[in-house]
MARBARO-138788 format. One record per residue (C-alpha): chain; x, y, z; residue in three letters. Coordinates in nm, 2 decimals, m for minus. Example, Ala and Ser with C-alpha at 12.3 -4.5 7.8 and 13.67 -1.06 7.14 Angstrom:
2
<atom bati="A" c1="1.23" c2="m0.45" c3="0.78" drenlo="ALA"/>
<atom bati="A" c1="1.37" c2="m0.11" c3="0.71" drenlo="SER"/>
end
This chain:
325
<atom bati="A" c1="m2.22" c2="2.02" c3="1.09" drenlo="MET"/>
<atom bati="A" c1="m2.09" c2="1.67" c3="1.14" drenlo="ARG"/>
<atom bati="A" c1="m1.80" c2="1.66" c3="1.47" drenlo="THR"/>
<atom bati="A" c1="m1.44" c2="1.53" c3="1.37" drenlo="GLN"/>
<atom bati="A" c1="m1.50" c2="1.23" c3="1.58" drenlo="ASP"/>
<atom bati="A" c1="m1.83" c2="1.16" c3="1.42" drenlo="SER"/>
<atom bati="A" c1="m1.78" c2="0.76" c3="1.26" drenlo="ALA"/>
<atom bati="A" c1="m2.18" c2="0.70" c3="1.18" drenlo="THR"/>
<atom bati="A" c1="m2.26" c2="0.85" c3="0.90" drenlo="ALA"/>
<atom bati="A" c1="m2.01" c2="0.86" c3="0.54" drenlo="PRO"/>
<atom bati="A" c1="m1.81" c2="1.09" c3="0.49" drenlo="ARG"/>
<atom bati="A" c1="m1.89" c2="1.43" c3="0.27" drenlo="ALA"/>
<atom bati="A" c1="m1.58" c2="1.41" c3="0.03" drenlo="ILE"/>
<atom bati="A" c1="m1.55" c2="1.72" c3="m0.21" drenlo="ALA"/>
<atom bati="A" c1="m1.65" c2="1.69" c3="m0.57" drenlo="ALA"/>
<atom bati="A" c1="m1.31" c2="1.78" c3="m0.78" drenlo="GLY"/>
<atom bati="A" c1="m1.10" c2="1.71" c3="m0.55" drenlo="THR"/>
<atom bati="A" c1="m0.93" c2="1.36" c3="m0.81" drenlo="SER"/>
<atom bati="A" c1="m0.59" c2="1.61" c3="m0.86" drenlo="GLY"/>
<atom bati="A" c1="m0.59" c2="1.64" c3="m0.51" drenlo="ALA"/>
<atom bati="A" c1="m0.67" c2="1.27" c3="m0.48" drenlo="GLY"/>
<atom bati="A" c1="m0.37" c2="1.17" c3="m0.73" drenlo="LEU"/>
<atom bati="A" c1="m0.12" c2="1.41" c3="m0.52" drenlo="GLY"/>
<atom bati="A" c1="m0.14" c2="1.22" c3="m0.21" drenlo="LEU"/>
<atom bati="A" c1="m0.13" c2="0.90" c3="m0.42" drenlo="ALA"/>
<atom bati="A" c1="0.16" c2="1.00" c3="m0.56" drenlo="ALA"/>
<atom bati="A" c1="0.28" c2="1.05" c3="m0.18" drenlo="LEU"/>
<atom bati="A" c1="0.16" c2="0.77" c3="m0.07" drenlo="GLY"/>
<atom bati="A" c1="0.41" c2="0.59" c3="m0.39" drenlo="VAL"/>
<atom bati="A" c1="0.73" c2="0.79" c3="m0.27" drenlo="LEU"/>
<atom bati="A" c1="0.67" c2="0.69" c3="0.11" drenlo="THR"/>
<atom bati="A" c1="0.66" c2="0.32" c3="0.05" drenlo="PHE"/>
<atom bati="A" c1="0.91" c2="0.32" c3="m0.25" drenlo="SER"/>
<atom bati="A" c1="1.15" c2="0.32" c3="0.02" drenlo="PHE"/>
<atom bati="A" c1="1.03" c2="0.00" c3="0.18" drenlo="THR"/>
<atom bati="A" c1="1.21" c2="m0.25" c3="0.01" drenlo="ILE"/>
<atom bati="A" c1="1.54" c2="m0.14" c3="0.03" drenlo="PRO"/>
<atom bati="A" c1="1.53" c2="0.00" c3="0.39" drenlo="THR"/>
<atom bati="A" c1="1.39" c2="m0.38" c3="0.49" drenlo="THR"/>
<atom bati="A" c1="1.73" c2="m0.51" c3="0.32" drenlo="VAL"/>
<atom bati="A" c1="1.87" c2="m0.28" c3="0.57" drenlo="LEU"/>
<atom bati="A" c1="1.68" c2="m0.40" c3="0.88" drenlo="GLY"/>
<atom bati="A" c1="1.78" c2="m0.80" c3="0.77" drenlo="LEU"/>
<atom bati="A" c1="2.16" c2="m0.71" c3="0.84" drenlo="GLU"/>
<atom bati="A" c1="2.04" c2="m0.77" c3="1.19" drenlo="GLY"/>
<atom bati="A" c1="1.71" c2="m0.87" c3="1.24" drenlo="LEU"/>
<atom bati="A" c1="1.55" c2="m1.20" c3="1.16" drenlo="ASP"/>
<atom bati="A" c1="1.26" c2="m1.17" c3="0.86" drenlo="PRO"/>
<atom bati="A" c1="0.95" c2="m1.21" c3="1.11" drenlo="TYR"/>
<atom bati="A" c1="1.08" c2="m0.96" c3="1.29" drenlo="VAL"/>
<atom bati="A" c1="1.07" c2="m0.69" c3="1.06" drenlo="ILE"/>
<atom bati="A" c1="0.73" c2="m0.86" c3="0.90" drenlo="GLY"/>
<atom bati="A" c1="0.54" c2="m0.88" c3="1.26" drenlo="ILE"/>
<atom bati="A" c1="0.77" c2="m0.60" c3="1.45" drenlo="GLY"/>
<atom bati="A" c1="0.69" c2="m0.34" c3="1.22" drenlo="ARG"/>
<atom bati="A" c1="0.31" c2="m0.37" c3="1.24" drenlo="SER"/>
<atom bati="A" c1="0.34" c2="m0.40" c3="1.62" drenlo="ALA"/>
<atom bati="A" c1="0.57" c2="m0.09" c3="1.67" drenlo="ALA"/>
<atom bati="A" c1="0.28" c2="0.09" c3="1.41" drenlo="ALA"/>
<atom bati="A" c1="0.01" c2="0.00" c3="1.63" drenlo="GLY"/>
<atom bati="A" c1="0.16" c2="0.14" c3="1.93" drenlo="VAL"/>
<atom bati="A" c1="0.16" c2="0.48" c3="1.72" drenlo="LEU"/>
<atom bati="A" c1="m0.17" c2="0.41" c3="1.58" drenlo="ALA"/>
<atom bati="A" c1="m0.33" c2="0.38" c3="1.96" drenlo="VAL"/>
<atom bati="A" c1="m0.16" c2="0.68" c3="2.05" drenlo="ILE"/>
<atom bati="A" c1="m0.30" c2="0.90" c3="1.75" drenlo="ALA"/>
<atom bati="A" c1="m0.68" c2="0.74" c3="1.85" drenlo="LEU"/>
<atom bati="A" c1="m0.66" c2="0.82" c3="2.23" drenlo="LEU"/>
<atom bati="A" c1="m0.51" c2="1.18" c3="2.13" drenlo="SER"/>
<atom bati="A" c1="m0.81" c2="1.25" c3="1.90" drenlo="VAL"/>
<atom bati="A" c1="m1.06" c2="1.05" c3="2.17" drenlo="ARG"/>
<atom bati="A" c1="m1.14" c2="0.85" c3="1.84" drenlo="ALA"/>
<atom bati="A" c1="m1.49" c2="0.66" c3="1.86" drenlo="ARG"/>
<atom bati="A" c1="m1.49" c2="0.28" c3="1.75" drenlo="PRO"/>
<atom bati="A" c1="m1.56" c2="0.23" c3="1.41" drenlo="PRO"/>
<atom bati="A" c1="m1.95" c2="0.08" c3="1.37" drenlo="ARG"/>
<atom bati="A" c1="m2.00" c2="m0.27" c3="1.39" drenlo="ARG"/>
<atom bati="A" c1="m2.01" c2="m0.36" c3="1.01" drenlo="GLY"/>
<atom bati="A" c1="m1.72" c2="m0.18" c3="0.94" drenlo="GLN"/>
<atom bati="A" c1="m1.50" c2="m0.43" c3="1.15" drenlo="TRP"/>
<atom bati="A" c1="m1.49" c2="m0.71" c3="0.87" drenlo="ALA"/>
<atom bati="A" c1="m1.30" c2="m0.49" c3="0.62" drenlo="SER"/>
<atom bati="A" c1="m1.11" c2="m0.32" c3="0.90" drenlo="LEU"/>
<atom bati="A" c1="m1.02" c2="m0.68" c3="0.92" drenlo="ALA"/>
<atom bati="A" c1="m0.97" c2="m0.75" c3="0.55" drenlo="VAL"/>
<atom bati="A" c1="m0.73" c2="m0.43" c3="0.56" drenlo="VAL"/>
<atom bati="A" c1="m0.50" c2="m0.56" c3="0.86" drenlo="ALA"/>
<atom bati="A" c1="m0.48" c2="m0.90" c3="0.69" drenlo="ALA"/>
<atom bati="A" c1="m0.36" c2="m0.75" c3="0.36" drenlo="GLY"/>
<atom bati="A" c1="m0.16" c2="m0.46" c3="0.45" drenlo="VAL"/>
<atom bati="A" c1="m0.05" c2="m0.55" c3="0.85" drenlo="VAL"/>
<atom bati="A" c1="0.05" c2="m0.88" c3="0.82" drenlo="PHE"/>
<atom bati="A" c1="0.02" c2="m1.04" c3="0.43" drenlo="GLY"/>
<atom bati="A" c1="0.25" c2="m0.79" c3="0.25" drenlo="PHE"/>
<atom bati="A" c1="0.50" c2="m0.72" c3="0.51" drenlo="PRO"/>
<atom bati="A" c1="0.55" c2="m1.09" c3="0.60" drenlo="LEU"/>
<atom bati="A" c1="0.56" c2="m1.24" c3="0.25" drenlo="PHE"/>
<atom bati="A" c1="0.79" c2="m1.00" c3="0.11" drenlo="SER"/>
<atom bati="A" c1="1.00" c2="m0.96" c3="0.38" drenlo="THR"/>
<atom bati="A" c1="1.03" c2="m1.32" c3="0.34" drenlo="LEU"/>
<atom bati="A" c1="1.13" c2="m1.27" c3="m0.01" drenlo="ALA"/>
<atom bati="A" c1="1.39" c2="m1.11" c3="0.04" drenlo="LEU"/>
<atom bati="A" c1="1.55" c2="m1.33" c3="0.25" drenlo="ASP"/>
<atom bati="A" c1="1.52" c2="m1.57" c3="m0.02" drenlo="HIS"/>
<atom bati="A" c1="1.74" c2="m1.43" c3="m0.20" drenlo="GLY"/>
<atom bati="A" c1="1.57" c2="m1.19" c3="m0.38" drenlo="ALA"/>
<atom bati="A" c1="1.69" c2="m0.85" c3="m0.48" drenlo="SER"/>
<atom bati="A" c1="1.58" c2="m0.51" c3="m0.40" drenlo="ALA"/>
<atom bati="A" c1="1.54" c2="m0.45" c3="m0.77" drenlo="ALA"/>
<atom bati="A" c1="1.43" c2="m0.75" c3="m0.89" drenlo="HIS"/>
<atom bati="A" c1="1.10" c2="m0.73" c3="m0.57" drenlo="SER"/>
<atom bati="A" c1="1.04" c2="m0.40" c3="m0.67" drenlo="ALA"/>
<atom bati="A" c1="0.95" c2="m0.46" c3="m1.03" drenlo="VAL"/>
<atom bati="A" c1="0.73" c2="m0.81" c3="m0.95" drenlo="VAL"/>
<atom bati="A" c1="0.58" c2="m0.55" c3="m0.70" drenlo="VAL"/>
<atom bati="A" c1="0.47" c2="m0.33" c3="m0.99" drenlo="GLY"/>
<atom bati="A" c1="0.17" c2="m0.60" c3="m1.06" drenlo="LEU"/>
<atom bati="A" c1="0.00" c2="m0.46" c3="m0.73" drenlo="LEU"/>
<atom bati="A" c1="m0.16" c2="m0.18" c3="m0.93" drenlo="PRO"/>
<atom bati="A" c1="m0.37" c2="m0.44" c3="m1.20" drenlo="ALA"/>
<atom bati="A" c1="m0.46" c2="m0.66" c3="m0.86" drenlo="ALA"/>
<atom bati="A" c1="m0.60" c2="m0.36" c3="m0.68" drenlo="THR"/>
<atom bati="A" c1="m0.81" c2="m0.20" c3="m1.04" drenlo="ALA"/>
<atom bati="A" c1="m0.94" c2="m0.54" c3="m1.05" drenlo="VAL"/>
<atom bati="A" c1="m1.07" c2="m0.54" c3="m0.68" drenlo="LEU"/>
<atom bati="A" c1="m1.13" c2="m0.19" c3="m0.71" drenlo="GLY"/>
<atom bati="A" c1="m1.39" c2="m0.31" c3="m0.97" drenlo="VAL"/>
<atom bati="A" c1="m1.56" c2="m0.62" c3="m0.77" drenlo="LEU"/>
<atom bati="A" c1="m1.56" c2="m0.39" c3="m0.42" drenlo="ARG"/>
<atom bati="A" c1="m1.59" c2="m0.02" c3="m0.50" drenlo="ALA"/>
<atom bati="A" c1="m1.80" c2="m0.11" c3="m0.83" drenlo="GLY"/>
<atom bati="A" c1="m1.59" c2="0.09" c3="m1.04" drenlo="GLU"/>
<atom bati="A" c1="m1.66" c2="0.04" c3="m1.45" drenlo="ARG"/>
<atom bati="A" c1="m1.26" c2="0.15" c3="m1.60" drenlo="PRO"/>
<atom bati="A" c1="m1.26" c2="0.18" c3="m1.98" drenlo="SER"/>
<atom bati="A" c1="m1.12" c2="m0.13" c3="m2.23" drenlo="ARG"/>
<atom bati="A" c1="m0.83" c2="0.18" c3="m2.29" drenlo="VAL"/>
<atom bati="A" c1="m0.72" c2="0.19" c3="m1.92" drenlo="PHE"/>
<atom bati="A" c1="m0.75" c2="m0.25" c3="m1.87" drenlo="TRP"/>
<atom bati="A" c1="m0.54" c2="m0.25" c3="m2.19" drenlo="LEU"/>
<atom bati="A" c1="m0.24" c2="m0.12" c3="m2.06" drenlo="ALA"/>
<atom bati="A" c1="m0.27" c2="m0.18" c3="m1.67" drenlo="SER"/>
<atom bati="A" c1="m0.29" c2="m0.56" c3="m1.88" drenlo="ALA"/>
<atom bati="A" c1="0.04" c2="m0.41" c3="m2.03" drenlo="ALA"/>
<atom bati="A" c1="0.25" c2="m0.33" c3="m1.69" drenlo="GLY"/>
<atom bati="A" c1="0.17" c2="m0.64" c3="m1.55" drenlo="ALA"/>
<atom bati="A" c1="0.27" c2="m0.84" c3="m1.85" drenlo="ALA"/>
<atom bati="A" c1="0.60" c2="m0.64" c3="m1.85" drenlo="CYS"/>
<atom bati="A" c1="0.65" c2="m0.70" c3="m1.50" drenlo="VAL"/>
<atom bati="A" c1="0.54" c2="m1.11" c3="m1.56" drenlo="THR"/>
<atom bati="A" c1="0.79" c2="m1.12" c3="m1.81" drenlo="GLY"/>
<atom bati="A" c1="1.07" c2="m0.93" c3="m1.65" drenlo="PHE"/>
<atom bati="A" c1="1.01" c2="m1.19" c3="m1.37" drenlo="ALA"/>
<atom bati="A" c1="1.05" c2="m1.52" c3="m1.62" drenlo="LEU"/>
<atom bati="A" c1="1.34" c2="m1.37" c3="m1.76" drenlo="VAL"/>
<atom bati="A" c1="1.54" c2="m1.32" c3="m1.42" drenlo="ARG"/>
<atom bati="A" c1="1.36" c2="m1.66" c3="m1.32" drenlo="GLY"/>
<atom bati="A" c1="1.57" c2="m1.84" c3="m1.62" drenlo="ALA"/>
<atom bati="A" c1="1.21" c2="m1.89" c3="m1.76" drenlo="GLY"/>
<atom bati="A" c1="1.05" c2="m2.06" c3="m1.39" drenlo="ARG"/>
<atom bati="A" c1="0.88" c2="m1.84" c3="m1.14" drenlo="VAL"/>
<atom bati="A" c1="1.14" c2="m1.87" c3="m0.85" drenlo="THR"/>
<atom bati="A" c1="0.98" c2="m1.97" c3="m0.49" drenlo="PRO"/>
<atom bati="A" c1="1.10" c2="m1.60" c3="m0.39" drenlo="ALA"/>
<atom bati="A" c1="0.87" c2="m1.47" c3="m0.66" drenlo="ASP"/>
<atom bati="A" c1="0.59" c2="m1.72" c3="m0.55" drenlo="LEU"/>
<atom bati="A" c1="0.65" c2="m1.53" c3="m0.23" drenlo="LEU"/>
<atom bati="A" c1="0.58" c2="m1.17" c3="m0.39" drenlo="LEU"/>
<atom bati="A" c1="0.29" c2="m1.28" c3="m0.58" drenlo="PHE"/>
<atom bati="A" c1="0.12" c2="m1.35" c3="m0.24" drenlo="THR"/>
<atom bati="A" c1="0.23" c2="m1.03" c3="m0.08" drenlo="ALA"/>
<atom bati="A" c1="0.07" c2="m0.85" c3="m0.38" drenlo="LEU"/>
<atom bati="A" c1="m0.25" c2="m1.03" c3="m0.37" drenlo="LEU"/>
<atom bati="A" c1="m0.30" c2="m0.97" c3="m0.01" drenlo="THR"/>
<atom bati="A" c1="m0.17" c2="m0.59" c3="m0.02" drenlo="CYS"/>
<atom bati="A" c1="m0.40" c2="m0.55" c3="m0.31" drenlo="ALA"/>
<atom bati="A" c1="m0.68" c2="m0.62" c3="m0.11" drenlo="ALA"/>
<atom bati="A" c1="m0.63" c2="m0.42" c3="0.18" drenlo="GLY"/>
<atom bati="A" c1="m0.59" c2="m0.13" c3="m0.07" drenlo="TYR"/>
<atom bati="A" c1="m0.90" c2="m0.16" c3="m0.23" drenlo="ALA"/>
<atom bati="A" c1="m1.09" c2="m0.22" c3="0.10" drenlo="GLU"/>
<atom bati="A" c1="m0.92" c2="0.03" c3="0.26" drenlo="GLY"/>
<atom bati="A" c1="m0.99" c2="0.25" c3="0.00" drenlo="ALA"/>
<atom bati="A" c1="m1.38" c2="0.19" c3="0.04" drenlo="ARG"/>
<atom bati="A" c1="m1.33" c2="0.25" c3="0.40" drenlo="LEU"/>
<atom bati="A" c1="m1.17" c2="0.56" c3="0.35" drenlo="ALA"/>
<atom bati="A" c1="m1.48" c2="0.69" c3="0.17" drenlo="ARG"/>
<atom bati="A" c1="m1.67" c2="0.68" c3="0.54" drenlo="ASP"/>
<atom bati="A" c1="m1.35" c2="0.79" c3="0.81" drenlo="MET"/>
<atom bati="A" c1="m1.05" c2="0.98" c3="0.69" drenlo="PRO"/>
<atom bati="A" c1="m0.78" c2="0.76" c3="0.56" drenlo="GLY"/>
<atom bati="A" c1="m0.55" c2="0.79" c3="0.86" drenlo="TRP"/>
<atom bati="A" c1="m0.79" c2="0.67" c3="1.03" drenlo="ARG"/>
<atom bati="A" c1="m0.85" c2="0.36" c3="0.84" drenlo="VAL"/>
<atom bati="A" c1="m0.52" c2="0.23" c3="0.90" drenlo="ILE"/>
<atom bati="A" c1="m0.51" c2="0.30" c3="1.26" drenlo="SER"/>
<atom bati="A" c1="m0.76" c2="0.08" c3="1.36" drenlo="TRP"/>
<atom bati="A" c1="m0.65" c2="m0.21" c3="1.14" drenlo="ALA"/>
<atom bati="A" c1="m0.33" c2="m0.14" c3="1.29" drenlo="LEU"/>
<atom bati="A" c1="m0.48" c2="m0.17" c3="1.69" drenlo="VAL"/>
<atom bati="A" c1="m0.72" c2="m0.45" c3="1.52" drenlo="LEU"/>
<atom bati="A" c1="m0.41" c2="m0.65" c3="1.51" drenlo="ALA"/>
<atom bati="A" c1="m0.24" c2="m0.51" c3="1.82" drenlo="VAL"/>
<atom bati="A" c1="m0.31" c2="m0.86" c3="2.03" drenlo="PRO"/>
<atom bati="A" c1="m0.12" c2="m1.06" c3="1.80" drenlo="VAL"/>
<atom bati="A" c1="0.15" c2="m0.85" c3="1.66" drenlo="THR"/>
<atom bati="A" c1="0.28" c2="m0.72" c3="2.00" drenlo="VAL"/>
<atom bati="A" c1="0.29" c2="m1.04" c3="2.19" drenlo="PRO"/>
<atom bati="A" c1="0.47" c2="m1.21" c3="1.88" drenlo="VAL"/>
<atom bati="A" c1="0.68" c2="m0.92" c3="1.84" drenlo="THR"/>
<atom bati="A" c1="0.83" c2="m0.99" c3="2.23" drenlo="GLY"/>
<atom bati="A" c1="0.87" c2="m1.35" c3="2.15" drenlo="TRP"/>
<atom bati="A" c1="1.01" c2="m1.31" c3="1.83" drenlo="LEU"/>
<atom bati="A" c1="1.27" c2="m1.10" c3="2.01" drenlo="LEU"/>
<atom bati="A" c1="1.34" c2="m1.27" c3="2.31" drenlo="ALA"/>
<atom bati="A" c1="1.43" c2="m1.59" c3="2.08" drenlo="THR"/>
<atom bati="A" c1="1.59" c2="m1.45" c3="1.73" drenlo="THR"/>
<atom bati="A" c1="1.85" c2="m1.25" c3="1.90" drenlo="ARG"/>
<atom bati="A" c1="1.86" c2="m0.94" c3="1.74" drenlo="PRO"/>
<atom bati="A" c1="2.19" c2="m0.76" c3="1.62" drenlo="VAL"/>
<atom bati="A" c1="2.08" c2="m0.35" c3="1.64" drenlo="TRP"/>
<atom bati="A" c1="2.34" c2="m0.23" c3="1.39" drenlo="THR"/>
<atom bati="A" c1="2.27" c2="0.10" c3="1.25" drenlo="ALA"/>
<atom bati="A" c1="2.15" c2="m0.04" c3="0.94" drenlo="HIS"/>
<atom bati="A" c1="1.94" c2="m0.25" c3="1.16" drenlo="ALA"/>
<atom bati="A" c1="1.75" c2="0.03" c3="1.30" drenlo="VAL"/>
<atom bati="A" c1="1.74" c2="0.26" c3="1.05" drenlo="LEU"/>
<atom bati="A" c1="1.56" c2="m0.06" c3="0.83" drenlo="GLY"/>
<atom bati="A" c1="1.37" c2="m0.14" c3="1.08" drenlo="PHE"/>
<atom bati="A" c1="1.23" c2="0.22" c3="1.20" drenlo="GLY"/>
<atom bati="A" c1="1.13" c2="0.32" c3="0.86" drenlo="TYR"/>
<atom bati="A" c1="0.91" c2="0.01" c3="0.75" drenlo="VAL"/>
<atom bati="A" c1="0.74" c2="0.08" c3="1.14" drenlo="SER"/>
<atom bati="A" c1="0.69" c2="0.48" c3="1.15" drenlo="VAL"/>
<atom bati="A" c1="0.64" c2="0.52" c3="0.75" drenlo="PHE"/>
<atom bati="A" c1="0.60" c2="0.21" c3="0.58" drenlo="SER"/>
<atom bati="A" c1="0.30" c2="0.03" c3="0.80" drenlo="ALA"/>
<atom bati="A" c1="0.17" c2="0.40" c3="0.93" drenlo="TYR"/>
<atom bati="A" c1="0.22" c2="0.76" c3="0.81" drenlo="LEU"/>
<atom bati="A" c1="0.22" c2="0.64" c3="0.42" drenlo="GLY"/>
<atom bati="A" c1="m0.12" c2="0.51" c3="0.44" drenlo="PHE"/>
<atom bati="A" c1="m0.23" c2="0.86" c3="0.56" drenlo="PHE"/>
<atom bati="A" c1="m0.19" c2="1.00" c3="0.23" drenlo="ALA"/>
<atom bati="A" c1="m0.26" c2="0.68" c3="0.06" drenlo="TRP"/>
<atom bati="A" c1="m0.59" c2="0.60" c3="0.17" drenlo="TYR"/>
<atom bati="A" c1="m0.70" c2="0.91" c3="0.11" drenlo="GLU"/>
<atom bati="A" c1="m0.59" c2="0.95" c3="m0.23" drenlo="GLY"/>
<atom bati="A" c1="m0.75" c2="0.61" c3="m0.36" drenlo="LEU"/>
<atom bati="A" c1="m1.08" c2="0.75" c3="m0.18" drenlo="ALA"/>
<atom bati="A" c1="m1.06" c2="1.10" c3="m0.35" drenlo="ARG"/>
<atom bati="A" c1="m0.92" c2="1.00" c3="m0.69" drenlo="ALA"/>
<atom bati="A" c1="m1.09" c2="0.65" c3="m0.70" drenlo="GLY"/>
<atom bati="A" c1="m0.94" c2="0.31" c3="m0.67" drenlo="ILE"/>
<atom bati="A" c1="m0.86" c2="0.19" c3="m0.98" drenlo="ALA"/>
<atom bati="A" c1="m0.75" c2="0.53" c3="m1.11" drenlo="ARG"/>
<atom bati="A" c1="m0.55" c2="0.66" c3="m0.79" drenlo="ALA"/>
<atom bati="A" c1="m0.34" c2="0.27" c3="m0.78" drenlo="SER"/>
<atom bati="A" c1="m0.24" c2="0.29" c3="m1.13" drenlo="GLN"/>
<atom bati="A" c1="0.03" c2="0.59" c3="m0.96" drenlo="ILE"/>
<atom bati="A" c1="0.21" c2="0.29" c3="m0.80" drenlo="GLN"/>
<atom bati="A" c1="0.34" c2="0.19" c3="m1.13" drenlo="LEU"/>
<atom bati="A" c1="0.59" c2="0.41" c3="m1.10" drenlo="THR"/>
<atom bati="A" c1="0.70" c2="0.30" c3="m0.78" drenlo="GLN"/>
<atom bati="A" c1="0.92" c2="0.01" c3="m0.88" drenlo="PRO"/>
<atom bati="A" c1="1.16" c2="0.30" c3="m1.10" drenlo="MET"/>
<atom bati="A" c1="1.17" c2="0.49" c3="m0.75" drenlo="LEU"/>
<atom bati="A" c1="1.24" c2="0.16" c3="m0.53" drenlo="THR"/>
<atom bati="A" c1="1.56" c2="0.08" c3="m0.85" drenlo="LEU"/>
<atom bati="A" c1="1.74" c2="0.42" c3="m0.74" drenlo="LEU"/>
<atom bati="A" c1="1.67" c2="0.38" c3="m0.39" drenlo="TRP"/>
<atom bati="A" c1="1.85" c2="0.07" c3="m0.40" drenlo="SER"/>
<atom bati="A" c1="2.13" c2="0.18" c3="m0.59" drenlo="GLY"/>
<atom bati="A" c1="2.20" c2="0.45" c3="m0.34" drenlo="VAL"/>
<atom bati="A" c1="2.15" c2="0.28" c3="m0.05" drenlo="LEU"/>
<atom bati="A" c1="2.25" c2="m0.12" c3="m0.12" drenlo="LEU"/>
<atom bati="A" c1="2.47" c2="m0.02" c3="m0.41" drenlo="GLY"/>
<atom bati="A" c1="2.31" c2="m0.24" c3="m0.63" drenlo="GLU"/>
<atom bati="A" c1="2.36" c2="m0.27" c3="m0.99" drenlo="ARG"/>
<atom bati="A" c1="2.06" c2="m0.18" c3="m1.20" drenlo="ILE"/>
<atom bati="A" c1="2.09" c2="m0.37" c3="m1.55" drenlo="ASP"/>
<atom bati="A" c1="1.95" c2="m0.25" c3="m1.89" drenlo="ALA"/>
<atom bati="A" c1="1.65" c2="m0.53" c3="m1.85" drenlo="THR"/>
<atom bati="A" c1="1.56" c2="m0.37" c3="m1.49" drenlo="THR"/>
<atom bati="A" c1="1.60" c2="0.00" c3="m1.61" drenlo="ALA"/>
<atom bati="A" c1="1.39" c2="m0.14" c3="m1.95" drenlo="LEU"/>
<atom bati="A" c1="1.11" c2="m0.31" c3="m1.76" drenlo="ALA"/>
<atom bati="A" c1="1.06" c2="m0.01" c3="m1.56" drenlo="ALA"/>
<atom bati="A" c1="1.05" c2="0.25" c3="m1.82" drenlo="VAL"/>
<atom bati="A" c1="0.80" c2="0.03" c3="m1.96" drenlo="ALA"/>
<atom bati="A" c1="0.54" c2="0.05" c3="m1.69" drenlo="VAL"/>
<atom bati="A" c1="0.61" c2="0.38" c3="m1.67" drenlo="LEU"/>
<atom bati="A" c1="0.46" c2="0.41" c3="m2.00" drenlo="VAL"/>
<atom bati="A" c1="0.14" c2="0.22" c3="m1.90" drenlo="CYS"/>
<atom bati="A" c1="0.06" c2="0.41" c3="m1.60" drenlo="VAL"/>
<atom bati="A" c1="0.05" c2="0.74" c3="m1.83" drenlo="ALA"/>
<atom bati="A" c1="m0.17" c2="0.57" c3="m2.03" drenlo="LEU"/>
<atom bati="A" c1="m0.38" c2="0.45" c3="m1.78" drenlo="THR"/>
<atom bati="A" c1="m0.36" c2="0.84" c3="m1.68" drenlo="GLN"/>
<atom bati="A" c1="m0.61" c2="0.95" c3="m1.96" drenlo="ARG"/>
<atom bati="A" c1="m0.86" c2="0.66" c3="m2.01" drenlo="ALA"/>
<atom bati="A" c1="m1.21" c2="0.70" c3="m1.84" drenlo="ARG"/>
<atom bati="A" c1="m1.32" c2="0.52" c3="m1.52" drenlo="ILE"/>
<atom bati="A" c1="m1.71" c2="0.55" c3="m1.46" drenlo="ARG"/>
<atom bati="A" c1="m1.85" c2="0.52" c3="m1.20" drenlo="ARG"/>
<atom bati="A" c1="m2.16" c2="0.37" c3="m1.08" drenlo="THR"/>
<atom bati="A" c1="m2.48" c2="0.54" c3="m0.98" drenlo="LEU"/>
<atom bati="A" c1="m2.49" c2="0.52" c3="m0.66" drenlo="PRO"/>
<atom bati="A" c1="m2.15" c2="0.65" c3="m0.61" drenlo="ASP"/>
<atom bati="A" c1="m2.22" c2="0.90" c3="m0.89" drenlo="LEU"/>
<atom bati="A" c1="m2.54" c2="1.02" c3="m0.66" drenlo="ALA"/>
<atom bati="A" c1="m2.36" c2="1.03" c3="m0.38" drenlo="GLN"/>
<atom bati="A" c1="m2.07" c2="1.31" c3="m0.50" drenlo="GLU"/>
<atom bati="A" c1="m2.38" c2="1.49" c3="m0.62" drenlo="ARG"/>
<atom bati="A" c1="m2.53" c2="1.49" c3="m0.32" drenlo="ALA"/>
<atom bati="A" c1="m2.21" c2="1.64" c3="m0.11" drenlo="VAL"/>
<atom bati="A" c1="m2.07" c2="1.82" c3="m0.36" drenlo="GLY"/>
<atom bati="A" c1="m1.93" c2="2.19" c3="m0.23" drenlo="MET"/>
<atom bati="A" c1="m1.66" c2="2.37" c3="m0.28" drenlo="PRO"/>
<atom bati="A" c1="m1.28" c2="2.20" c3="m0.19" drenlo="ALA"/>
<atom bati="A" c1="m1.28" c2="2.47" c3="0.11" drenlo="GLY"/>
<atom bati="A" c1="m1.54" c2="2.29" c3="0.28" drenlo="HIS"/>
<atom bati="A" c1="m1.48" c2="1.90" c3="0.25" drenlo="ALA"/>
<atom bati="A" c1="m1.40" c2="1.77" c3="0.58" drenlo="ARG"/>
<atom bati="A" c1="m1.01" c2="1.66" c3="0.63" drenlo="HIS"/>
<atom bati="A" c1="m1.05" c2="1.46" c3="0.96" drenlo="GLY"/>
end
């Protein structure tokens, strides 16, 4: 039997855990759905770079404490390159570019629907990196969702892509790479350790840069700024990934990632409640359209490559015997 700190062999993820994986992915999406509205709150008193980099610095400190508390062994040598991809995508890329997009005039509602393209991008990278093979119905439904989001962005931009949209598209592409690579790693180590090691890898950059930004940007720590920065640091940058990466690993990257198509609707709701943003008919219609698409993707078949299936058969066991780490 392996000890909890073992990091030298693949995890034994029990067969038949797809349903639990989708539940964990949904919990992660619920956590992430507050990110854009709380980022807007943080921007009331903080520089966008303080939020984009500082949240990862704060989460990195939490990750160091968590890893030290369980005396976690470092990842294998071959895993550090994948962790660097995770860090580039979810520690630096998405937080920074999405915050800059909001600072460049994109509303929380607009940003939420544009980021609805993220599941399609993640599914594509899941095919390229994890060997998953979704069916034609899956791709049609995913493409329809992406088309709805793209059309919404063009309508909102008067037929053109705005600078804020370009920042959002960059954010979602880097984030998709971080999601797919992190999900691959979560097959070998618990999801919470994936994000923890990625954050720790970035600490030599995020902590000193955050210190310099705090000293030079004159932050104003209003109640909204504290609430916004606190949420994106603790939940968006760290705890949300505990459930998200575990869900992607258990249910499969392509299928679980499509749960995130529901995130725009949730974010629209929180934007109205927390920010008082008006949700017009076009925005609501786009959100409902992608919600229909996610339902179709969940009914579509997704095949695994032969090596993945062989591994599942080799580690198949009652769910109660699965290691949760």
